[in-house]
N, CA, C and O atoms as a Tripos MOL2 file, in Angstrom:
@<TRIPOS>MOLECULE
protein
  240   239    60     0     0
PROTEIN
NO_CHARGES

@<TRIPOS>ATOM
      1 N         -72.7740  -33.1600   36.6630 N.3       1 MET1
      2 CA        -71.6690  -32.2220   36.6320 C.3       1 MET1
      3 C         -71.4790  -31.6450   38.0400 C.2       1 MET1
      4 O         -72.4370  -31.2140   38.6810 O.2       1 MET1
      5 N         -70.2290  -31.6470   38.5050 N.am      2 ALA2
      6 CA        -69.9420  -31.1510   39.8460 C.3       2 ALA2
      7 C         -69.8900  -29.6300   39.8450 C.2       2 ALA2
      8 O         -69.1670  -29.0140   39.0620 O.2       2 ALA2
      9 N         -70.6700  -29.0440   40.7370 N.am      3 VAL3
     10 CA        -70.7180  -27.5880   40.8810 C.3       3 VAL3
     11 C         -70.5180  -27.2600   42.3550 C.2       3 VAL3
     12 O         -71.1420  -27.8940   43.2060 O.2       3 VAL3
     13 N         -69.6530  -26.2760   42.6910 N.am      4 PRO4
     14 CA        -69.4680  -25.9370   44.0900 C.3       4 PRO4
     15 C         -70.7450  -25.3790   44.7130 C.2       4 PRO4
     16 O         -71.4430  -24.5710   44.0990 O.2       4 PRO4
     17 N         -71.0460  -25.8150   45.9380 N.am      5 LYS5
     18 CA        -72.2550  -25.3440   46.6050 C.3       5 LYS5
     19 C         -72.1070  -23.9050   47.0730 C.2       5 LYS5
     20 O         -73.0580  -23.1250   47.0160 O.2       5 LYS5
     21 N         -70.8990  -23.5550   47.5410 N.am      6 LYS6
     22 CA        -70.6740  -22.1970   48.0220 C.3       6 LYS6
     23 C         -69.4290  -21.6240   47.3590 C.2       6 LYS6
     24 O         -68.5480  -22.3560   46.9060 O.2       6 LYS6
     25 N         -69.3800  -20.3150   47.3140 N.am      7 ARG7
     26 CA        -68.2520  -19.6150   46.7260 C.3       7 ARG7
     27 C         -67.0130  -19.7780   47.6110 C.2       7 ARG7
     28 O         -67.1160  -19.7300   48.8360 O.2       7 ARG7
     29 N         -65.8350  -19.9720   46.9890 N.am      8 THR8
     30 CA        -64.5850  -20.0790   47.7380 C.3       8 THR8
     31 C         -64.1700  -18.6870   48.1760 C.2       8 THR8
     32 O         -64.0440  -17.7820   47.3510 O.2       8 THR8
     33 N         -63.9560  -18.5150   49.4730 N.am      9 SER9
     34 CA        -63.5900  -17.1950   49.9900 C.3       9 SER9
     35 C         -62.1600  -16.8410   49.5980 C.2       9 SER9
     36 O         -61.3710  -17.7150   49.2380 O.2       9 SER9
     37 N         -61.8300  -15.5390   49.6740 N.am     10 LYS10
     38 CA        -60.4840  -15.0720   49.3490 C.3      10 LYS10
     39 C         -59.4650  -15.6980   50.2980 C.2      10 LYS10
     40 O         -58.3680  -16.0720   49.8820 O.2      10 LYS10
     41 N         -59.8310  -15.8070   51.5650 N.am     11 GLN11
     42 CA        -58.9100  -16.3460   52.5550 C.3      11 GLN11
     43 C         -58.5840  -17.8110   52.2700 C.2      11 GLN11
     44 O         -57.4230  -18.2140   52.3400 O.2      11 GLN11
     45 N         -59.5880  -18.5930   51.9560 N.am     12 ARG12
     46 CA        -59.3600  -20.0080   51.6620 C.3      12 ARG12
     47 C         -58.5290  -20.1770   50.3950 C.2      12 ARG12
     48 O         -57.6390  -21.0250   50.3330 O.2      12 ARG12
     49 N         -58.8270  -19.3650   49.3910 N.am     13 LYS13
     50 CA        -58.0840  -19.4250   48.1340 C.3      13 LYS13
     51 C         -56.6200  -19.0560   48.3560 C.2      13 LYS13
     52 O         -55.7290  -19.7000   47.8030 O.2      13 LYS13
     53 N         -56.3670  -18.0280   49.1590 N.am     14 ARG14
     54 CA        -55.0020  -17.5790   49.4090 C.3      14 ARG14
     55 C         -54.2370  -18.5500   50.3010 C.2      14 ARG14
     56 O         -53.0210  -18.6820   50.1640 O.2      14 ARG14
     57 N         -54.9250  -19.2260   51.2040 N.am     15 LYS15
     58 CA        -54.2730  -20.2490   52.0300 C.3      15 LYS15
     59 C         -53.7640  -21.3900   51.1540 C.2      15 LYS15
     60 O         -52.6900  -21.9410   51.3980 O.2      15 LYS15
     61 N         -54.5320  -21.7310   50.1530 N.am     16 ARG16
     62 CA        -54.1660  -22.8200   49.2600 C.3      16 ARG16
     63 C         -52.9710  -22.4300   48.3810 C.2      16 ARG16
     64 O         -52.1660  -23.2840   48.0110 O.2      16 ARG16
     65 N         -52.8590  -21.1520   48.0510 N.am     17 ARG17
     66 CA        -51.8190  -20.6850   47.1340 C.3      17 ARG17
     67 C         -50.5610  -20.1780   47.8340 C.2      17 ARG17
     68 O         -49.7130  -19.5710   47.1800 O.2      17 ARG17
     69 N         -50.4090  -20.4050   49.1450 N.am     18 THR18
     70 CA        -49.2480  -19.8770   49.8480 C.3      18 THR18
     71 C         -47.9510  -20.5320   49.4040 C.2      18 THR18
     72 O         -46.8870  -19.9330   49.5640 O.2      18 THR18
     73 N         -47.9990  -21.7330   48.8560 N.am     19 HIS19
     74 CA        -46.7880  -22.4450   48.4780 C.3      19 HIS19
     75 C         -46.3300  -22.1150   47.0660 C.2      19 HIS19
     76 O         -45.2650  -22.5710   46.6510 O.2      19 HIS19
     77 N         -47.1080  -21.3290   46.3110 N.am     20 TYR20
     78 CA        -46.7250  -20.9490   44.9560 C.3      20 TYR20
     79 C         -45.8800  -19.6920   45.0280 C.2      20 TYR20
     80 O         -46.3790  -18.5970   44.7690 O.2      20 TYR20
     81 N         -44.6130  -19.8310   45.3740 N.am     21 LYS21
     82 CA        -43.7510  -18.6550   45.4370 C.3      21 LYS21
     83 C         -42.3900  -18.9910   44.8440 C.2      21 LYS21
     84 O         -41.9930  -20.1550   44.7910 O.2      21 LYS21
     85 N         -41.6920  -17.9770   44.4090 N.am     22 ALA22
     86 CA        -40.3920  -18.1600   43.7760 C.3      22 ALA22
     87 C         -39.3260  -18.4060   44.8340 C.2      22 ALA22
     88 O         -39.3660  -17.8270   45.9190 O.2      22 ALA22
     89 N         -38.3770  -19.2690   44.5070 N.am     23 ASP23
     90 CA        -37.2530  -19.5230   45.4060 C.3      23 ASP23
     91 C         -36.2630  -18.3710   45.3020 C.2      23 ASP23
     92 O         -36.1390  -17.7670   44.2360 O.2      23 ASP23
     93 N         -35.5580  -18.0540   46.3770 N.am     24 PRO24
     94 CA        -34.5540  -17.0010   46.2910 C.3      24 PRO24
     95 C         -33.3830  -17.4430   45.4110 C.2      24 PRO24
     96 O         -33.0250  -18.6200   45.3760 O.2      24 PRO24
     97 N         -32.8030  -16.4890   44.7120 N.am     25 VAL25
     98 CA        -31.7000  -16.7840   43.8020 C.3      25 VAL25
     99 C         -30.4410  -17.0780   44.6120 C.2      25 VAL25
    100 O         -30.0790  -16.3160   45.5080 O.2      25 VAL25
    101 N         -29.7750  -18.1900   44.2920 N.am     26 THR26
    102 CA        -28.5420  -18.5280   44.9930 C.3      26 THR26
    103 C         -27.4040  -17.6990   44.4160 C.2      26 THR26
    104 O         -27.3340  -17.4750   43.2070 O.2      26 THR26
    105 N         -26.5190  -17.2520   45.2880 N.am     27 VAL27
    106 CA        -25.4070  -16.4090   44.8710 C.3      27 VAL27
    107 C         -24.1100  -16.9880   45.4290 C.2      27 VAL27
    108 O         -24.0100  -17.2730   46.6220 O.2      27 VAL27
    109 N         -23.1190  -17.1590   44.5520 N.am     28 ASP28
    110 CA        -21.7850  -17.6070   44.9380 C.3      28 ASP28
    111 C         -20.8160  -16.4560   44.7470 C.2      28 ASP28
    112 O         -21.1670  -15.4210   44.1800 O.2      28 ASP28
    113 N         -19.5950  -16.6430   45.2230 N.am     29 THR29
    114 CA        -18.5670  -15.6400   44.9720 C.3      29 THR29
    115 C         -17.6770  -16.1190   43.8300 C.2      29 THR29
    116 O         -17.3990  -17.3120   43.7020 O.2      29 THR29
    117 N         -17.2440  -15.1950   43.0210 N.am     30 CYS30
    118 CA        -16.3600  -15.5050   41.9040 C.3      30 CYS30
    119 C         -14.9920  -15.8770   42.4710 C.2      30 CYS30
    120 O         -14.4700  -15.1560   43.3210 O.2      30 CYS30
    121 N         -14.3960  -16.9880   42.0200 N.am     31 PRO31
    122 CA        -13.0890  -17.3820   42.5610 C.3      31 PRO31
    123 C         -11.9650  -16.4350   42.1530 C.2      31 PRO31
    124 O         -10.9360  -16.3780   42.8260 O.2      31 PRO31
    125 N         -12.1410  -15.6970   41.0690 N.am     32 LYS32
    126 CA        -11.0840  -14.8010   40.6040 C.3      32 LYS32
    127 C         -11.1560  -13.4260   41.2760 C.2      32 LYS32
    128 O         -10.1700  -12.9610   41.8480 O.2      32 LYS32
    129 N         -12.3400  -12.7670   41.2040 N.am     33 CYS33
    130 CA        -12.4370  -11.3910   41.7190 C.3      33 CYS33
    131 C         -13.1450  -11.3120   43.0680 C.2      33 CYS33
    132 O         -13.0210  -10.3010   43.7590 O.2      33 CYS33
    133 N         -13.8820  -12.3460   43.4620 N.am     34 GLY34
    134 CA        -14.5480  -12.3490   44.7630 C.3      34 GLY34
    135 C         -15.8920  -11.6580   44.7960 C.2      34 GLY34
    136 O         -16.5160  -11.5870   45.8550 O.2      34 GLY34
    137 N         -16.3580  -11.1460   43.6710 N.am     35 ASP35
    138 CA        -17.6640  -10.4900   43.6190 C.3      35 ASP35
    139 C         -18.7720  -11.5390   43.5280 C.2      35 ASP35
    140 O         -18.5290  -12.6500   43.0580 O.2      35 ASP35
    141 N         -19.9920  -11.1990   43.9760 N.am     36 PRO36
    142 CA        -21.0950  -12.1680   43.9020 C.3      36 PRO36
    143 C         -21.5310  -12.4050   42.4570 C.2      36 PRO36
    144 O         -21.5480  -11.4910   41.6330 O.2      36 PRO36
    145 N         -21.8850  -13.6720   42.1760 N.am     37 ARG37
    146 CA        -22.3870  -14.0410   40.8560 C.3      37 ARG37
    147 C         -23.3080  -15.2360   40.9870 C.2      37 ARG37
    148 O         -23.2740  -15.9420   41.9960 O.2      37 ARG37
    149 N         -24.1310  -15.4690   39.9760 N.am     38 VAL38
    150 CA        -25.0400  -16.6090   39.9380 C.3      38 VAL38
    151 C         -24.2360  -17.8390   39.5050 C.2      38 VAL38
    152 O         -23.4350  -17.7350   38.5760 O.2      38 VAL38
    153 N         -24.4220  -18.9970   40.1440 N.am     39 PRO39
    154 CA        -23.6580  -20.1860   39.7670 C.3      39 PRO39
    155 C         -23.9110  -20.5950   38.3110 C.2      39 PRO39
    156 O         -25.0110  -20.4120   37.7900 O.2      39 PRO39
    157 N         -22.8870  -21.1480   37.6660 N.am     40 HIS40
    158 CA        -22.9410  -21.6400   36.2900 C.3      40 HIS40
    159 C         -23.1930  -20.5200   35.2890 C.2      40 HIS40
    160 O         -23.7610  -20.7580   34.2230 O.2      40 HIS40
    161 N         -22.7750  -19.3040   35.6220 N.am     41 ARG41
    162 CA        -22.9000  -18.1600   34.7280 C.3      41 ARG41
    163 C         -21.5660  -17.4230   34.6850 C.2      41 ARG41
    164 O         -20.7340  -17.5640   35.5810 O.2      41 ARG41
    165 N         -21.3780  -16.6430   33.6400 N.am     42 VAL42
    166 CA        -20.1710  -15.8330   33.5180 C.3      42 VAL42
    167 C         -20.2360  -14.7100   34.5440 C.2      42 VAL42
    168 O         -21.2920  -14.1200   34.7680 O.2      42 VAL42
    169 N         -19.0920  -14.4220   35.1670 N.am     43 CYS43
    170 CA        -19.0250  -13.3470   36.1550 C.3      43 CYS43
    171 C         -19.2020  -12.0080   35.4410 C.2      43 CYS43
    172 O         -18.4570  -11.7180   34.5050 O.2      43 CYS43
    173 N         -20.1690  -11.1840   35.8600 N.am     44 PRO44
    174 CA        -20.3820   -9.9080   35.1650 C.3      44 PRO44
    175 C         -19.2800   -8.8880   35.4360 C.2      44 PRO44
    176 O         -19.1350   -7.9280   34.6780 O.2      44 PRO44
    177 N         -18.5000   -9.0760   36.5000 N.am     45 THR45
    178 CA        -17.4660   -8.1100   36.8430 C.3      45 THR45
    179 C         -16.1770   -8.3500   36.0730 C.2      45 THR45
    180 O         -15.6400   -7.4310   35.4540 O.2      45 THR45
    181 N         -15.6740   -9.5930   36.1080 N.am     46 CYS46
    182 CA        -14.3860   -9.8740   35.4570 C.3      46 CYS46
    183 C         -14.5320  -10.6320   34.1380 C.2      46 CYS46
    184 O         -13.5750  -10.6850   33.3650 O.2      46 CYS46
    185 N         -15.7060  -11.2260   33.8520 N.am     47 GLY47
    186 CA        -15.9400  -11.8940   32.5730 C.3      47 GLY47
    187 C         -15.3250  -13.2700   32.4620 C.2      47 GLY47
    188 O         -15.0420  -13.7230   31.3530 O.2      47 GLY47
    189 N         -15.1050  -13.9570   33.5860 N.am     48 THR48
    190 CA        -14.5120  -15.2900   33.5370 C.3      48 THR48
    191 C         -15.5580  -16.3570   33.8490 C.2      48 THR48
    192 O         -16.5480  -16.1020   34.5340 O.2      48 THR48
    193 N         -15.3110  -17.5630   33.3250 N.am     49 TYR49
    194 CA        -16.1390  -18.7240   33.6240 C.3      49 TYR49
    195 C         -15.2250  -19.9260   33.7060 C.2      49 TYR49
    196 O         -14.5220  -20.2380   32.7440 O.2      49 TYR49
    197 N         -15.2220  -20.6020   34.8320 N.am     50 ARG50
    198 CA        -14.3980  -21.7840   35.0990 C.3      50 ARG50
    199 C         -12.9130  -21.5000   34.8740 C.2      50 ARG50
    200 O         -12.1810  -22.3360   34.3440 O.2      50 ARG50
    201 N         -12.4840  -20.3080   35.2860 N.am     51 GLY51
    202 CA        -11.0730  -19.9580   35.2060 C.3      51 GLY51
    203 C         -10.6100  -19.4260   33.8690 C.2      51 GLY51
    204 O          -9.4420  -19.0590   33.7320 O.2      51 GLY51
    205 N         -11.4930  -19.3700   32.8680 N.am     52 GLU52
    206 CA        -11.1120  -18.8790   31.5430 C.3      52 GLU52
    207 C         -11.8100  -17.5650   31.2580 C.2      52 GLU52
    208 O         -12.9690  -17.3810   31.6300 O.2      52 GLU52
    209 N         -11.1180  -16.6590   30.6060 N.am     53 SER53
    210 CA        -11.6930  -15.3730   30.2250 C.3      53 SER53
    211 C         -12.6280  -15.5910   29.0390 C.2      53 SER53
    212 O         -12.1950  -16.0610   27.9860 O.2      53 SER53
    213 N         -13.9020  -15.2530   29.2020 N.am     54 VAL54
    214 CA        -14.9080  -15.4940   28.1790 C.3      54 VAL54
    215 C         -15.3750  -14.1780   27.5570 C.2      54 VAL54
    216 O         -15.5700  -14.0930   26.3440 O.2      54 VAL54
    217 N         -15.5520  -13.1640   28.3860 N.am     55 LEU55
    218 CA        -16.0430  -11.8690   27.9240 C.3      55 LEU55
    219 C         -14.9920  -10.7880   28.1400 C.2      55 LEU55
    220 O         -14.1950  -10.8430   29.0760 O.2      55 LEU55
    221 N         -15.0140   -9.8150   27.2560 N.am     56 GLU56
    222 CA        -14.1870   -8.6360   27.4460 C.3      56 GLU56
    223 C         -15.0280   -7.6190   28.2110 C.2      56 GLU56
    224 O         -16.0260   -7.1220   27.6900 O.2      56 GLU56
    225 N         -14.6330   -7.3090   29.4420 N.am     57 VAL57
    226 CA        -15.3820   -6.3840   30.2810 C.3      57 VAL57
    227 C         -14.6150   -5.0640   30.3360 C.2      57 VAL57
    228 O         -13.4170   -5.0330   30.6190 O.2      57 VAL57
    229 N         -15.3320   -3.9800   30.0610 N.am     58 GLU58
    230 CA        -14.7010   -2.6590   30.0860 C.3      58 GLU58
    231 C         -14.5790   -2.1690   31.5230 C.2      58 GLU58
    232 O         -15.4990   -2.3500   32.3200 O.2      58 GLU58
    233 N         -13.4660   -1.5580   31.8520 N.am     59 ALA59
    234 CA        -13.2740   -1.0040   33.1950 C.3      59 ALA59
    235 C         -13.9670    0.3500   33.2720 C.2      59 ALA59
    236 O         -13.8990    1.1500   32.3390 O.2      59 ALA59
    237 N         -14.6230    0.5910   34.3790 N.am     60 GLU60
    238 CA        -15.3400    1.8640   34.5440 C.3      60 GLU60
    239 C         -14.4370    2.9570   35.0450 C.2      60 GLU60
    240 O         -14.8830    4.0880   35.2360 O.2      60 GLU60
@<TRIPOS>BOND
     1     1     2 1
     2     2     3 1
     3     3     4 2
     4     3     5 am
     5     5     6 1
     6     6     7 1
     7     7     8 2
     8     7     9 am
     9     9    10 1
    10    10    11 1
    11    11    12 2
    12    11    13 am
    13    13    14 1
    14    14    15 1
    15    15    16 2
    16    15    17 am
    17    17    18 1
    18    18    19 1
    19    19    20 2
    20    19    21 am
    21    21    22 1
    22    22    23 1
    23    23    24 2
    24    23    25 am
    25    25    26 1
    26    26    27 1
    27    27    28 2
    28    27    29 am
    29    29    30 1
    30    30    31 1
    31    31    32 2
    32    31    33 am
    33    33    34 1
    34    34    35 1
    35    35    36 2
    36    35    37 am
    37    37    38 1
    38    38    39 1
    39    39    40 2
    40    39    41 am
    41    41    42 1
    42    42    43 1
    43    43    44 2
    44    43    45 am
    45    45    46 1
    46    46    47 1
    47    47    48 2
    48    47    49 am
    49    49    50 1
    50    50    51 1
    51    51    52 2
    52    51    53 am
    53    53    54 1
    54    54    55 1
    55    55    56 2
    56    55    57 am
    57    57    58 1
    58    58    59 1
    59    59    60 2
    60    59    61 am
    61    61    62 1
    62    62    63 1
    63    63    64 2
    64    63    65 am
    65    65    66 1
    66    66    67 1
    67    67    68 2
    68    67    69 am
    69    69    70 1
    70    70    71 1
    71    71    72 2
    72    71    73 am
    73    73    74 1
    74    74    75 1
    75    75    76 2
    76    75    77 am
    77    77    78 1
    78    78    79 1
    79    79    80 2
    80    79    81 am
    81    81    82 1
    82    82    83 1
    83    83    84 2
    84    83    85 am
    85    85    86 1
    86    86    87 1
    87    87    88 2
    88    87    89 am
    89    89    90 1
    90    90    91 1
    91    91    92 2
    92    91    93 am
    93    93    94 1
    94    94    95 1
    95    95    96 2
    96    95    97 am
    97    97    98 1
    98    98    99 1
    99    99   100 2
   100    99   101 am
   101   101   102 1
   102   102   103 1
   103   103   104 2
   104   103   105 am
   105   105   106 1
   106   106   107 1
   107   107   108 2
   108   107   109 am
   109   109   110 1
   110   110   111 1
   111   111   112 2
   112   111   113 am
   113   113   114 1
   114   114   115 1
   115   115   116 2
   116   115   117 am
   117   117   118 1
   118   118   119 1
   119   119   120 2
   120   119   121 am
   121   121   122 1
   122   122   123 1
   123   123   124 2
   124   123   125 am
   125   125   126 1
   126   126   127 1
   127   127   128 2
   128   127   129 am
   129   129   130 1
   130   130   131 1
   131   131   132 2
   132   131   133 am
   133   133   134 1
   134   134   135 1
   135   135   136 2
   136   135   137 am
   137   137   138 1
   138   138   139 1
   139   139   140 2
   140   139   141 am
   141   141   142 1
   142   142   143 1
   143   143   144 2
   144   143   145 am
   145   145   146 1
   146   146   147 1
   147   147   148 2
   148   147   149 am
   149   149   150 1
   150   150   151 1
   151   151   152 2
   152   151   153 am
   153   153   154 1
   154   154   155 1
   155   155   156 2
   156   155   157 am
   157   157   158 1
   158   158   159 1
   159   159   160 2
   160   159   161 am
   161   161   162 1
   162   162   163 1
   163   163   164 2
   164   163   165 am
   165   165   166 1
   166   166   167 1
   167   167   168 2
   168   167   169 am
   169   169   170 1
   170   170   171 1
   171   171   172 2
   172   171   173 am
   173   173   174 1
   174   174   175 1
   175   175   176 2
   176   175   177 am
   177   177   178 1
   178   178   179 1
   179   179   180 2
   180   179   181 am
   181   181   182 1
   182   182   183 1
   183   183   184 2
   184   183   185 am
   185   185   186 1
   186   186   187 1
   187   187   188 2
   188   187   189 am
   189   189   190 1
   190   190   191 1
   191   191   192 2
   192   191   193 am
   193   193   194 1
   194   194   195 1
   195   195   196 2
   196   195   197 am
   197   197   198 1
   198   198   199 1
   199   199   200 2
   200   199   201 am
   201   201   202 1
   202   202   203 1
   203   203   204 2
   204   203   205 am
   205   205   206 1
   206   206   207 1
   207   207   208 2
   208   207   209 am
   209   209   210 1
   210   210   211 1
   211   211   212 2
   212   211   213 am
   213   213   214 1
   214   214   215 1
   215   215   216 2
   216   215   217 am
   217   217   218 1
   218   218   219 1
   219   219   220 2
   220   219   221 am
   221   221   222 1
   222   222   223 1
   223   223   224 2
   224   223   225 am
   225   225   226 1
   226   226   227 1
   227   227   228 2
   228   227   229 am
   229   229   230 1
   230   230   231 1
   231   231   232 2
   232   231   233 am
   233   233   234 1
   234   234   235 1
   235   235   236 2
   236   235   237 am
   237   237   238 1
   238   238   239 1
   239   239   240 2
@<TRIPOS>SUBSTRUCTURE
     1 MET1         2 RESIDUE 1 A MET
     2 ALA2         6 RESIDUE 1 A ALA
     3 VAL3        10 RESIDUE 1 A VAL
     4 PRO4        14 RESIDUE 1 A PRO
     5 LYS5        18 RESIDUE 1 A LYS
     6 LYS6        22 RESIDUE 1 A LYS
     7 ARG7        26 RESIDUE 1 A ARG
     8 THR8        30 RESIDUE 1 A THR
     9 SER9        34 RESIDUE 1 A SER
    10 LYS10       38 RESIDUE 1 A LYS
    11 GLN11       42 RESIDUE 1 A GLN
    12 ARG12       46 RESIDUE 1 A ARG
    13 LYS13       50 RESIDUE 1 A LYS
    14 ARG14       54 RESIDUE 1 A ARG
    15 LYS15       58 RESIDUE 1 A LYS
    16 ARG16       62 RESIDUE 1 A ARG
    17 ARG17       66 RESIDUE 1 A ARG
    18 THR18       70 RESIDUE 1 A THR
    19 HIS19       74 RESIDUE 1 A HIS
    20 TYR20       78 RESIDUE 1 A TYR
    21 LYS21       82 RESIDUE 1 A LYS
    22 ALA22       86 RESIDUE 1 A ALA
    23 ASP23       90 RESIDUE 1 A ASP
    24 PRO24       94 RESIDUE 1 A PRO
    25 VAL25       98 RESIDUE 1 A VAL
    26 THR26      102 RESIDUE 1 A THR
    27 VAL27      106 RESIDUE 1 A VAL
    28 ASP28      110 RESIDUE 1 A ASP
    29 THR29      114 RESIDUE 1 A THR
    30 CYS30      118 RESIDUE 1 A CYS
    31 PRO31      122 RESIDUE 1 A PRO
    32 LYS32      126 RESIDUE 1 A LYS
    33 CYS33      130 RESIDUE 1 A CYS
    34 GLY34      134 RESIDUE 1 A GLY
    35 ASP35      138 RESIDUE 1 A ASP
    36 PRO36      142 RESIDUE 1 A PRO
    37 ARG37      146 RESIDUE 1 A ARG
    38 VAL38      150 RESIDUE 1 A VAL
    39 PRO39      154 RESIDUE 1 A PRO
    40 HIS40      158 RESIDUE 1 A HIS
    41 ARG41      162 RESIDUE 1 A ARG
    42 VAL42      166 RESIDUE 1 A VAL
    43 CYS43      170 RESIDUE 1 A CYS
    44 PRO44      174 RESIDUE 1 A PRO
    45 THR45      178 RESIDUE 1 A THR
    46 CYS46      182 RESIDUE 1 A CYS
    47 GLY47      186 RESIDUE 1 A GLY
    48 THR48      190 RESIDUE 1 A THR
    49 TYR49      194 RESIDUE 1 A TYR
    50 ARG50      198 RESIDUE 1 A ARG
    51 GLY51      202 RESIDUE 1 A GLY
    52 GLU52      206 RESIDUE 1 A GLU
    53 SER53      210 RESIDUE 1 A SER
    54 VAL54      214 RESIDUE 1 A VAL
    55 LEU55      218 RESIDUE 1 A LEU
    56 GLU56      222 RESIDUE 1 A GLU
    57 VAL57      226 RESIDUE 1 A VAL
    58 GLU58      230 RESIDUE 1 A GLU
    59 ALA59      234 RESIDUE 1 A ALA
    60 GLU60      238 RESIDUE 1 A GLU
């Protein structure tokens, strides 16, 4: 059975795990209202998706 001879230090462990990070969220602009939104999702400001009104959004 394979057993490590020495304990893995925190620094070595963290060097190995540097690539395990989340990618930043991509943001596009809505073609109708121009506000930022996540691609392939309904716009939270105007409630449209692919040029069609999908949600009824209340005006503040």
